[in-house]
C-alpha positions in Angstrom: -1.3 55.3 -59.3 0.4 56.9 -62.3 3.6 58.9 -61.7 3.0 62.6 -62.1 5.4 65.4 -61.3 4.5 67.6 -58.4 2.6 70.7 -59.3 5.0 73.6 -60.0 3.2 76.2 -57.9 4.9 77.2 -54.7 2.8 77.3 -51.6 0.8 80.6 -51.5 0.7 82.9 -48.5 -1.8 81.5 -46.0 -4.8 83.4 -44.8 -3.6 85.6 -41.9 -5.9 83.6 -39.6 -5.3 80.2 -41.1 -4.6 77.8 -38.2 -2.6 74.6 -38.1 -4.7 71.4 -38.0 -3.0 68.7 -35.9 -4.4 65.2 -35.7 -2.5 63.3 -33.1 -2.9 59.5 -32.6 -6.6 59.6 -33.5 -8.4 56.3 -32.7 -12.1 55.5 -33.5 -13.7 52.2 -32.6 -17.3 51.0 -33.5 -18.5 48.0 -31.5 -15.1 46.4 -31.6 -14.2 47.5 -35.1 -11.2 49.8 -35.2 -11.9 52.3 -38.0 -8.9 54.6 -37.2 -5.9 53.3 -35.3 -3.7 56.1 -33.9 -3.7 58.2 -37.1 -1.6 61.3 -37.0 -1.3 64.1 -39.6 -0.7 67.9 -39.8 -2.2 70.3 -42.2 0.1 73.3 -42.4 -1.5 76.8 -42.7 -2.2 77.6 -46.4 -1.3 74.1 -47.6 -3.3 71.5 -49.5 -3.0 68.1 -47.7 -4.5 65.0 -49.4 -5.9 62.1 -47.4 -6.0 59.0 -49.6 -6.4 55.2 -49.4 -8.5 52.4 -50.8 -12.2 52.1 -49.9 -12.7 51.2 -46.2 -9.3 52.8 -45.3 -10.9 55.2 -42.8 -10.9 58.5 -44.7 -14.6 59.3 -44.2 -14.4 58.4 -40.6 -11.5 60.8 -40.2 -13.5 63.6 -41.8 -16.5 62.9 -39.6 -14.4 63.1 -36.5 -12.8 66.4 -37.6 -16.2 68.0 -38.3 -17.7 66.7 -35.1 -20.1 64.1 -36.5 -18.3 61.2 -34.8 -16.6 61.1 -31.5 -13.0 59.9 -31.1 -12.3 56.9 -28.9 -8.9 58.5 -28.1 -6.4 60.9 -29.5 -6.5 64.6 -30.2 -7.6 67.0 -32.9 -6.4 70.6 -32.5 -7.3 73.5 -34.7 -4.8 76.2 -33.7 -4.9 76.0 -29.9 -8.4 74.6 -29.7 -9.2 70.9 -29.0 -12.0 69.7 -31.2 -12.8 66.2 -30.1 -15.4 67.2 -27.5 -17.1 69.9 -29.6 -20.4 69.8 -31.5 -20.4 70.3 -35.3 -21.8 73.9 -35.1 -19.0 74.8 -32.6 -16.4 73.5 -34.9 -17.9 75.3 -37.9 -17.8 78.5 -35.8 -14.1 78.1 -35.4 -13.7 78.3 -39.2 -13.9 74.7 -40.4 -16.2 73.9 -43.4 -16.7 70.7 -45.4 -18.2 69.4 -48.5 -19.7 65.9 -48.8 -19.0 62.9 -51.0 -22.8 62.7 -51.7 -24.3 66.0 -52.7 -26.3 67.5 -49.8 -28.1 70.4 -51.4 -31.7 71.4 -51.0 -33.0 70.6 -54.4 -36.1 72.8 -54.4 -34.2 75.9 -53.2 -32.4 78.2 -55.7 -28.7 78.1 -55.8 -28.6 81.5 -54.2 -30.7 80.3 -51.3 -28.6 77.2 -50.9 -25.5 79.5 -50.6 -27.4 81.7 -48.1 -27.7 78.6 -45.9 -23.9 78.7 -45.7 -24.2 82.2 -44.3 -26.4 81.2 -41.4 -23.7 81.1 -38.7 -22.5 84.6 -39.7 -26.0 86.1 -39.3 -26.3 88.6 -36.4 -29.9 89.7 -36.9 -32.5 87.9 -34.7 -35.4 85.9 -36.1 -37.8 88.7 -35.2 -36.0 91.4 -37.1 -35.5 89.1 -40.1 -39.1 87.9 -40.0 -40.6 91.4 -39.7 -38.2 92.7 -42.4 -36.9 95.4 -40.1 -34.3 97.8 -41.6 -31.4 96.1 -39.8 -32.4 92.7 -41.0 -32.8 93.9 -44.6 -29.4 95.6 -44.6 -27.8 92.4 -43.3 -29.5 90.2 -45.8 -28.3 92.5 -48.6 -24.8 92.2 -47.4 -25.0 88.4 -47.3 -26.7 88.3 -50.7 -23.9 90.5 -52.1 -21.3 88.1 -50.6 -23.1 85.1 -52.0 -22.9 86.7 -55.5 -19.2 87.3 -55.1 -18.5 83.7 -54.1 -20.7 82.3 -56.9 -18.8 84.4 -59.4 -15.5 83.2 -57.9 -16.5 79.5 -58.2 -18.1 80.0 -61.7 -21.8 79.4 -60.9 -23.2 83.0 -60.9 -25.4 82.3 -64.0 -27.2 79.6 -61.9 -28.1 81.6 -58.9 -31.8 81.7 -59.7 -32.0 78.1 -60.7 -33.3 75.4 -58.2 -30.3 73.4 -57.2 -32.0 70.1 -58.1 -32.3 71.1 -61.7 -28.6 71.7 -62.2 -26.2 69.3 -63.9 -24.3 67.1 -61.5 -21.0 68.8 -62.1 -22.5 72.2 -61.4 -24.1 70.9 -58.2 -20.6 69.9 -57.0 -19.5 73.4 -57.5 -22.5 74.8 -55.6 -21.6 72.6 -52.7 -18.1 74.0 -52.8 -19.4 77.5 -52.9 -21.8 76.9 -50.0 -18.8 75.7 -47.9 -16.9 78.9 -48.9 -19.9 81.0 -47.8 -19.1 80.0 -44.2 -15.9 82.1 -44.6 -13.8 79.1 -43.4 -10.2 79.1 -42.4 -9.8 75.4 -43.3 -11.8 73.5 -45.8 -12.4 69.7 -45.8 -13.2 68.5 -49.3 -14.7 64.9 -49.5 -14.1 63.7 -53.1 -14.9 67.0 -54.9 -14.5 65.5 -58.4 -16.2 62.2 -57.8 -18.6 61.4 -60.7 -17.3 64.2 -62.9 -16.1 63.9 -66.5 -12.6 64.7 -67.5 -13.3 68.4 -68.4 -15.2 69.0 -65.2 -12.4 67.5 -63.2 -9.8 69.8 -64.8 -12.1 72.8 -64.2 -12.6 71.9 -60.5 -8.8 71.4 -60.0 -8.3 74.9 -61.4 -11.0 76.2 -59.1 -9.3 74.6 -56.1 -6.0 76.2 -57.0 -7.8 79.6 -57.1 -9.4 78.9 -53.7 -6.0 78.2 -52.2 -4.2 81.1 -53.9 -6.9 83.7 -53.8 -8.3 83.0 -50.3 -5.2 81.5 -48.6 -7.2 78.7 -47.0 -5.8 75.4 -45.7 -7.4 72.4 -47.5 -7.7 68.8 -46.5 -8.7 66.7 -49.5 -10.1 63.2 -49.8 -9.8 62.1 -53.4 -9.5 58.9 -55.5 -8.2 60.8 -58.6 -4.5 60.3 -58.0 -3.4 62.4 -60.9 -5.3 65.3 -59.3 -3.8 64.6 -55.9 -0.3 64.6 -57.4 -0.9 67.9 -59.2 -2.4 69.8 -56.2 -1.2 68.4 -52.9 1.8 69.6 -50.9 1.6 66.6 -48.6 -0.2 63.2 -48.7 -1.2 60.9 -45.9 -2.2 57.4 -46.9 -4.5 55.2 -44.8 -5.1 51.5 -45.2 -7.5 49.6 -42.9 -7.6 52.5 -40.5 -3.8 52.9 -40.1 -1.4 55.4 -41.6 1.0 53.6 -43.9 2.8 56.5 -45.6 3.1 60.3 -45.6 5.1 62.8 -47.5 5.2 64.6 -50.8 3.1 63.1 -53.6 6.0 61.8 -55.7 7.6 60.0 -52.7 4.2 58.5 -51.6 3.6 57.1 -55.1 6.8 55.1 -54.9 6.2 53.8 -51.4 6.0 49.9 -51.5 3.2 49.9 -48.8 1.1 52.3 -50.8 1.6 50.3 -54.0 0.6 47.1 -52.1 -2.5 48.8 -50.7 -3.7 50.0 -54.1 -2.9 46.8 -56.0 -4.4 44.7 -53.2 -1.5 42.3 -52.9 -1.4 40.9 -49.4 -5.0 42.2 -48.7 -6.9 40.7 -45.8 -10.5 41.0 -46.6 -13.2 43.0 -48.4 -13.4 46.7 -47.8 -16.4 48.7 -46.9 -17.3 52.1 -48.5 -18.6 53.4 -45.1 -15.2 54.1 -43.5 
């Protein structure tokens, strides 16, 4: 991890509805393997919190619990005053949590615009009959959603690609489409799973600038999993470090970078086995 000064921007005003996300002693076990061991962290409203660690540290497992894909063995996850650990993914999304994925999960044959419209699904009020029969109410609602899709595409910088099938877009643009689709859910908190993975240097810088705009312009809370430590140091207010499922450090980026346990984890000194990409 290279030492980088914390980014100079002060925390922007949070979205008026931005809730606090509190993870309290979260534990996840799979057939005797402890993937998360009493992990705690708090994402303050309007902040950008980074969750980092070597491969196999438990970052993806944590994201999957937060979004309802995995069930916790014990512990608590609260968004505002609502406990999430027993809720299905669609219920969690309805509370205002959206996520992107480490591996792109777009519908390649659909246009970019239609991929973004999928993100508007939970906000749709018109029934299938009205939509299918193209009744006036359904048409008006679709126009509103299409207009909002266009606004979000412009905000993220992909408006010129709205008519293009997502599968034909360059990889870096597809990553932006995935971010835009998450924003189309109108979230209050956004989980970003390695948003610059596989990008070149210019694309990484551009995505970092976009994430600053998302935070400043929309006032969202962001929880970021990322291996680009320079990017983490520039963007994050707070960093939580996992290693083999346990929290080993937390605090501002500069302090975390100097922590001996973090240095040990990243350099591999004292390691106790091979890591798996899956956790």
